[in-house]
C-alpha positions in Angstrom: 27.9 4.9 -3.5 27.7 1.4 -4.4 30.2 0.4 -6.7 30.5 -3.4 -7.3 29.4 -6.9 -7.0 31.7 -9.4 -5.3 33.5 -11.8 -7.5 31.8 -14.5 -5.5 28.3 -13.5 -6.6 28.5 -16.4 -9.6 29.1 -18.9 -6.5 26.1 -20.4 -4.0 26.5 -17.7 -1.6 25.9 -14.4 -3.8 28.0 -11.3 -2.0 27.7 -7.7 -3.3 29.4 -4.7 -1.9 26.9 -2.1 -1.0 27.6 1.7 0.0 27.4 0.6 3.8 29.2 -2.6 3.3 29.5 -6.3 2.0 26.3 -8.6 2.1 26.2 -12.4 1.8 22.6 -13.8 0.4 21.5 -17.0 -0.7 20.2 -18.9 -4.1 16.5 -19.7 -4.3 15.3 -21.1 -7.4 17.9 -19.9 -9.6 17.9 -16.2 -8.1 19.9 -14.5 -5.5 17.8 -13.4 -2.7 19.2 -10.9 0.4 17.0 -10.6 3.3 16.9 -8.1 6.3 18.9 -5.6 4.7 19.1 -2.2 7.0 18.2 0.7 4.6 18.2 3.0 7.9 19.0 3.2 11.6 16.5 1.5 14.1 14.0 4.2 14.7 14.7 3.6 18.7 16.3 5.3 21.7 17.4 9.0 20.8 15.7 8.2 17.0 12.5 7.0 18.4 9.6 9.4 16.3 12.4 10.9 14.2 13.0 10.9 10.6 14.9 8.0 9.6 18.5 8.3 9.9 21.2 6.8 7.4 22.6 3.1 8.2 26.0 3.1 9.6 28.3 0.8 7.6 29.7 -2.5 9.0 33.0 -4.3 8.5 33.3 -7.6 7.2 30.5 -9.6 5.6 27.3 -9.3 6.9 24.6 -12.1 6.5 21.1 -11.3 4.8 19.4 -14.7 5.1 16.8 -13.8 7.3 14.0 -11.0 7.0 14.2 -8.2 9.4 11.9 -7.9 12.7 8.6 -6.4 12.0 7.5 -3.1 13.0 5.5 -3.0 16.3 1.7 -3.9 15.1 -1.0 -5.6 16.6 -0.9 -9.3 16.3 -3.6 -10.1 13.7 -1.3 -11.0 11.1 0.4 -13.8 13.8 3.5 -11.8 14.2 5.4 -12.1 17.6 6.8 -9.4 19.0 8.7 -11.2 21.6 12.4 -10.5 21.2 12.3 -9.5 17.7 14.6 -7.0 17.9 14.2 -3.2 16.8 15.7 -3.3 13.4 12.5 -2.4 11.8 13.5 -0.9 8.5 14.9 -3.5 6.8 14.2 -4.2 2.8 14.4 -7.7 0.7 15.9 -8.1 -2.4 15.4 -10.8 -5.1 17.4 -10.8 -8.5 18.1 -12.8 -11.5 22.0 -12.1 -11.2 23.9 -9.4 -8.9 25.8 -8.2 -11.8 26.3 -4.5 -12.0 26.0 -4.7 -15.6 22.3 -6.2 -15.8 20.6 -3.0 -15.6 17.3 -4.8 -15.1 14.1 -2.9 -14.2 13.1 -2.4 -10.3 10.0 -2.9 -8.6 9.5 -1.9 -5.1 6.8 -3.4 -3.3 5.1 -1.3 -0.3 3.1 -3.3 1.8 -0.6 -2.6 3.0 -2.6 -3.1 6.3 -4.5 0.1 7.0 -1.5 1.9 7.9 -1.5 -0.2 11.1 0.1 -3.8 10.2 2.2 -5.1 7.7 5.3 -7.2 7.2 7.4 -8.0 4.3 8.0 -11.2 5.2 4.8 -12.5 4.6 4.8 -15.6 2.5 2.1 -13.6 -0.2 5.0 -11.3 -0.6 7.6 -13.8 -1.7 9.0 -12.0 -4.7 10.7 -15.4 -6.5 7.9 -15.5 -9.2 8.0 -12.0 -10.1 11.9 -11.7 -10.2 12.0 -14.8 -12.0 10.7 -13.0 -15.1 13.6 -11.0 -15.5 13.0 -8.0 -13.0 14.8 -7.2 -9.5 12.4 -7.1 -6.9 12.6 -4.9 -3.5 9.9 -5.5 -0.4 10.3 -3.3 2.6 9.1 -2.4 5.9 7.9 0.9 7.5 6.8 2.2 10.8 3.2 1.6 11.6 0.4 2.7 13.8 1.2 5.2 16.2 5.2 5.0 15.5 4.6 5.6 12.0 1.7 7.6 11.3 0.5 9.3 14.7 0.7 13.2 14.5 2.8 13.8 17.6 3.8 17.2 18.8 7.9 17.4 18.3 8.0 15.0 15.6 7.8 14.8 11.8 4.5 13.8 10.5 4.1 10.8 8.4 7.0 9.0 9.4 6.3 6.0 7.9 6.1 7.8 4.6 9.6 8.9 5.2 10.6 5.6 6.1 9.4 4.4 2.2 11.6 7.7 0.6 14.6 6.4 2.8 13.9 2.8 1.4 14.0 4.4 -2.3 17.0 6.5 -1.7 18.6 3.0 -0.7 17.5 1.8 -3.9 18.9 4.7 -6.0 22.1 4.4 -4.6 22.9 0.5 -4.0 20.5 -1.1 -6.7 22.8 -1.2 -9.5 25.3 -4.1 -7.9 21.9 -6.2 -7.4 21.5 -6.0 -11.0 19.0 -3.3 -11.1 18.9 -0.1 -13.0 18.2 3.0 -10.6 16.7 5.0 -13.2 14.1 2.4 -14.4 12.4 2.0 -10.8 8.6 1.0 -10.1 6.9 1.2 -6.9 4.0 -0.9 -6.2 1.6 -1.3 -3.6 -2.1 -2.4 -2.4 -4.6 -1.1 0.1 -2.6 1.0 2.7 0.4 0.0 0.2 -1.7 1.9 -2.6 -2.4 4.9 -0.6 1.6 5.3 0.3 2.1 5.0 -3.8 -0.3 7.8 -4.4 1.4 10.1 -1.4 4.6 9.1 -2.9 3.6 10.5 -6.1 2.4 13.7 -4.4 5.5 14.5 -1.9 8.5 16.6 -2.9 11.0 14.1 -1.2 10.3 11.5 -3.3 10.5 13.3 -6.7 13.0 11.8 -8.9 13.2 8.0 -7.0 11.1 6.4 -9.2 9.7 6.2 -12.5 7.0 4.5 -12.6 3.9 3.8 -10.2 1.4 1.0 -9.6 -1.3 1.9 -7.2 -3.9 -0.7 -6.3 -6.9 -0.1 -4.7 -6.1 3.6 -3.1 -8.1 4.4 0.1 -9.4 7.7 0.0 -8.8 8.5 3.7 -6.0 11.4 4.1 -6.2 13.1 7.2 -6.3 16.8 7.9 -3.8 18.2 10.5 -6.2 19.3 12.8 -8.1 15.9 12.7 -5.0 13.6 13.0 -3.9 16.0 15.8 -7.0 15.2 17.6 -6.7 11.6 17.2 -3.0 11.5 18.3 -4.6 13.1 21.6 -7.1 10.3 22.0 -4.1 7.9 21.8 -2.0 9.6 24.2 -4.9 10.1 26.5 -5.7 5.9 26.6 -1.7 6.0 27.5 -2.2 8.3 30.3 0.7 10.5 28.3 0.7 13.6 26.5 0.7 13.6 22.5 4.4 14.4 22.5 7.7 12.8 21.7 8.9 13.0 25.6 5.4 11.5 26.3 5.0 8.7 24.0 8.8 7.9 23.9 8.0 7.0 27.9 5.6 3.8 26.5 7.9 1.0 24.7 7.0 0.1 21.6 5.6 -2.8 22.1 3.0 -1.3 23.9 1.5 1.4 21.5 -0.4 -0.8 19.3 -2.4 -1.8 22.1 -3.4 1.7 22.3 -4.4 2.0 18.7 -6.4 -0.9 18.9 -8.1 0.4 21.8 -9.0 3.6 19.9 -10.2 1.7 16.8 -12.7 -0.5 18.9 -14.3 2.8 20.0 -13.8 5.3 17.4 -17.9 5.8 17.2 -17.3 7.6 20.3 -16.2 10.4 18.2 -18.6 10.1 15.4 -19.8 14.2 15.9 -15.8 14.9 15.7 -14.0 12.5 13.4 -17.0 12.0 10.9 -16.8 9.2 7.9 -13.6 7.6 9.7 -15.5 6.1 12.4 -17.7 4.2 10.3 -15.3 1.9 8.7 -12.8 2.8 11.8 -9.8 4.1 10.5 -7.6 5.8 12.8 -4.4 6.0 11.0 -3.7 7.3 7.4 -1.2 9.9 5.8 -1.3 13.2 7.1 -1.9 16.3 4.8 0.7 18.4 7.1 1.9 21.1 4.4 5.3 19.9 4.3 6.1 16.4 3.8 2.9 15.8 2.4 1.8 19.4 0.8 -1.7 18.3 -0.3 -4.0 15.1 -1.2 -2.3 12.8 -4.1 -5.3 13.9 -6.1 -4.8 17.8 -5.8 -0.9 17.3 -6.4 -1.4 15.0 -9.6 -4.2 17.3 -11.2 -1.1 19.9 -10.3 1.1 18.2 -12.6 3.1 17.0 -9.4 3.6 13.4 -11.4 3.2 13.9 -15.0 6.4 12.7 -15.7 5.8 9.1 -13.8 3.9 6.5 -15.7 0.7 5.6 -13.4 -0.9 1.9 -13.4 -4.1 2.6 -11.4 -7.0 0.0 -10.5 -9.4 -1.7 -7.9 -11.3 -4.7 -7.8 -15.0 -5.2 -8.1 -16.0 -6.2 -4.7 -13.6 -4.3 -2.7 -16.1 -4.2 0.6 -17.2 -7.8 0.8 -14.2 -8.9 2.8 -14.9 -6.2 5.1 -18.4 -7.2 5.3 -17.4 -10.4 6.5 -14.5 -9.6 9.0 -17.5 -7.4 10.5 -19.8 -10.3 10.7 -22.6 -8.6 8.7 -21.9 -10.3 5.0 -25.4 -11.4 4.1 -27.5 -9.5 6.9 -26.7 -6.2 6.5 -30.1 -4.4 7.6 -31.9 -1.7 5.8 -30.7 0.6 8.8 -27.2 -0.1 8.3 -27.6 0.5 4.6 -29.2 3.9 5.3 -26.4 5.0 7.7 -23.7 4.0 5.2 -25.4 6.1 2.9 -25.8 9.3 5.0 -22.2 9.2 6.2 -20.4 7.9 2.8 -22.4 9.1 -0.2 -21.4 12.3 -1.6 -23.1 15.5 -1.2 -25.9 16.6 1.0 -28.6 14.5 -1.2 -26.2 11.7 -2.0 -28.2 8.9 0.0 -30.9 9.7 -2.4 -29.1 10.0 -5.4 -27.4 6.2 -4.5 -31.2 4.8 -4.1 -32.2 6.5 -7.3 -29.2 5.2 -9.4 -29.4 1.6 -8.0 -33.5 1.5 -8.1 -33.7 -2.2 -8.2 -30.7 -2.7 -6.0 -30.9 -4.4 -2.4 -29.8 -2.9 0.9 -26.7 -5.5 1.2 -25.4 -4.4 -2.2 -26.1 -1.1 -2.0 -24.3 -1.2 1.6 -21.3 -2.7 -0.4 -21.2 -0.4 -3.3 -21.1 2.8 -1.2 -18.4 1.8 1.2 -16.6 0.0 -1.8 -17.0 3.4 -3.6 -16.2 5.9 -0.9 -13.1 4.0 0.4 -11.4 2.4 -2.4 -13.1 2.3 -6.1 -13.6 6.0 -6.7 -10.5 7.1 -5.2 -8.2 4.8 -7.4 -10.7 5.9 -10.2 -9.9 9.8 -9.3 -6.4 9.2 -8.9 -6.1 8.5 -12.9 -8.5 11.4 -13.4 -6.0 13.9 -11.8 -3.1 12.4 -13.5 -4.6 13.2 -16.5 -5.9 16.6 -15.6 -1.8 17.2 -14.8 -0.9 16.0 -17.9 0.4 12.7 -17.2 -0.4 9.1 -18.6 -2.6 6.7 -16.6 -3.8 2.9 -17.2 -6.7 1.8 -15.5 -7.9 -1.9 -14.6 -10.3 -3.6 -12.5 -10.1 -6.9 -11.4 -13.5 -8.5 -11.9 -12.5 -12.5 -11.8 -14.8 -14.0 -8.6 -12.5 -15.7 -5.8 -13.4 -19.4 -5.8 -12.3 -19.8 -2.5 -14.1 -20.0 0.7 -17.4 -21.2 -1.2 -17.0 -18.2 -3.7 -19.0 -15.9 -1.2 -16.6 -13.0 -1.6 -16.3 -12.2 -5.4 -13.7 -9.8 -6.4 -12.6 -8.9 -3.0 -10.4 -6.6 -1.5 -7.0 -8.1 -1.6 -7.3 -10.9 -4.1 -5.1 -8.9 -6.5 -2.1 -9.8 -4.0 -1.7 -13.4 -4.6 -2.5 -12.8 -8.4 0.3 -10.2 -8.5 3.0 -12.1 -6.7 1.9 -15.6 -8.4 1.9 -17.1 -4.6 -1.6 -19.1 -5.0 -1.1 -21.4 -2.5 0.8 -19.9 0.4 -0.1 -16.8 2.7 -3.6 -15.9 4.1 -4.8 -14.3 0.7 -4.5 -17.6 -1.0 -7.6 -18.7 0.8 -9.3 -16.5 -1.8 -7.9 -18.7 -4.6 -9.2 -22.1 -4.1 -7.3 -25.4 -3.2 -5.8 -26.5 -5.6 -5.5 -23.1 -7.9 -7.2 -23.8 -11.0 -5.9 -23.5 -14.6 -7.9 -20.5 -14.7 -6.3 -19.0 -11.6 -3.1 -19.4 -12.9 -3.6 -18.5 -16.3 -5.0 -15.2 -14.8 -2.0 -14.6 -12.3 0.2 -15.0 -15.3 -1.4 -12.6 -17.3 -1.6 -10.0 -14.1 2.2 -10.5 -13.9 3.2 -10.3 -17.2 1.4 -7.0 -17.1 2.9 -5.6 -14.3 6.5 -6.5 -15.2 5.9 -5.2 -18.9 4.9 -1.8 -17.1 7.6 -1.7 -15.0 10.1 -2.8 -18.0 8.8 -0.2 -20.8 5.4 1.7 -19.1 2.9 -0.4 -21.0 0.9 -3.2 -19.5 -0.4 -4.0 -22.7 -3.9 -2.2 -23.1 -3.9 1.3 -24.1 -3.7 4.1 -21.7 -7.2 5.7 -19.9 -8.6 8.7 -21.2 -11.6 10.7 -20.7 -13.2 10.3 -23.9 -13.6 6.4 -23.7 -12.1 5.6 -20.0 -10.6 2.3 -21.2 -9.8 -0.1 -18.5 -8.6 -3.7 -18.3 -10.9 -6.3 -16.6 -8.8 -9.0 -15.4 -11.1 -12.0 -15.5 -11.0 -15.1 -17.6 -11.5 -14.2 -20.3 -9.8 -10.6 -19.7 -11.2 -7.9 -21.8 -10.5 -4.2 -22.6 -13.5 -2.2 -22.6 -15.0 1.1 -21.1 -14.7 1.4 -17.4 -17.9 -0.6 -16.0 -18.3 1.1 -12.9 -20.0 4.2 -14.8 -22.9 4.7 -12.3 -20.8 5.3 -9.5 -18.4 7.6 -11.4 -21.3 9.7 -12.4 -22.2 9.8 -8.6 -18.6 11.0 -7.8 -17.7 12.9 -10.6 -17.6 16.3 -8.5 -16.1 15.1 -5.4 -12.5 16.2 -4.9 -11.3 13.4 -1.9 -10.1 16.2 0.4 -8.3 15.9 3.5 -10.7 14.8 6.1 -11.5 17.4 8.4 -12.0 17.5 12.0 -15.7 18.1 12.6 -16.0 19.8 16.1 -13.4 21.2 18.5 
């Protein structure tokens, strides 16, 4: 166990003594910042595709000034893999003061990125403004893509989730010397990070490692073991190897993302076998394997798995608008594309008809966005709140409805808009493009309101509005001005009220 902060912590270069050794960080804007801290051994060589192993200790003082290298992934976020190193399992800490007596609330951020891309070093995840309010903030890396989530024969399932558990165990054992209270840990994440938060709520291995959870835009995609095994076979075939530890270990880590990208690009070939995930290509997701992840988060929470964990969950209003832009269909969705989306994604055998009837005056493009958003993010997030209540727990619900002014205002309250608002990074990182340059006073005020809600929730479980219940269904709508009202997506809620978000099956063998 970690025992003390160094006497040098009050000087310009703060030092702490963790369980593995002494770390030296830096000071930025009145905070002590430690970057690139290993929480597990590099998962390469004999540890490739294995569960994370405890980090070995070191002698002397280890500098903690630079972010660790990103895990292997496609280059869409601009992360170079050249000579980056293999110490992928690292985390970063921002703290007002590394004093063991401070006992500040702790927030642990899990980045998103479709379980395939992501990196805690991205500027949008700089935690200076969050930590500046009196919170210790931790951000982390975990294995992605084939390394982290492919169902490989001979390897534990959900290695990326196991990495997150290892990081939380590190926080439990070490965060006190950084000024954090290990009994006041809140996990938070968006998109695949929100899905990871949902998974951690359902995982026995994660029980007791956090007290509160914030799940932003939770994806409804969790794979059955059979579906995940079939997808892994396609990855391996693309590489000309068997879907085993020995087969995939023969492929250099830097080469695996290309195979994931290749399958992503042609998932429609497997539509009869893989079903819905071929519509919005999703080759990676947590696997309901019966062990690491015994069941889906919705079933687990309804069974009471997280009744002692306070939950804050929500989504943006226009979750799919960004993907329409990325796909090149924004403003030009056809009737045929809408019909395909409705028939593939709407719940129940008559879901397409019910959507048309429920939204009789809605144009095709808006219907296309609605059913995509409802299936992938909006209804999974809402159902997580309902499941938490069913299991005897408490939840707070929100929806971000503020229309982003950036990019000509075309994207509304789109997926990812919450990230710069939560962190307060309105001018740095790719999502800042949504905010507008310069950020308006309204954007600054909204960001401050959201940061206050998140940090208050981390401190005492109350974000500042009433808990969600099935009688009133109150939700915080983040806008300018923000309001508390009945959950506004009632039509969608009724369409999906009987759907259970099961582990997605393999449709044909």
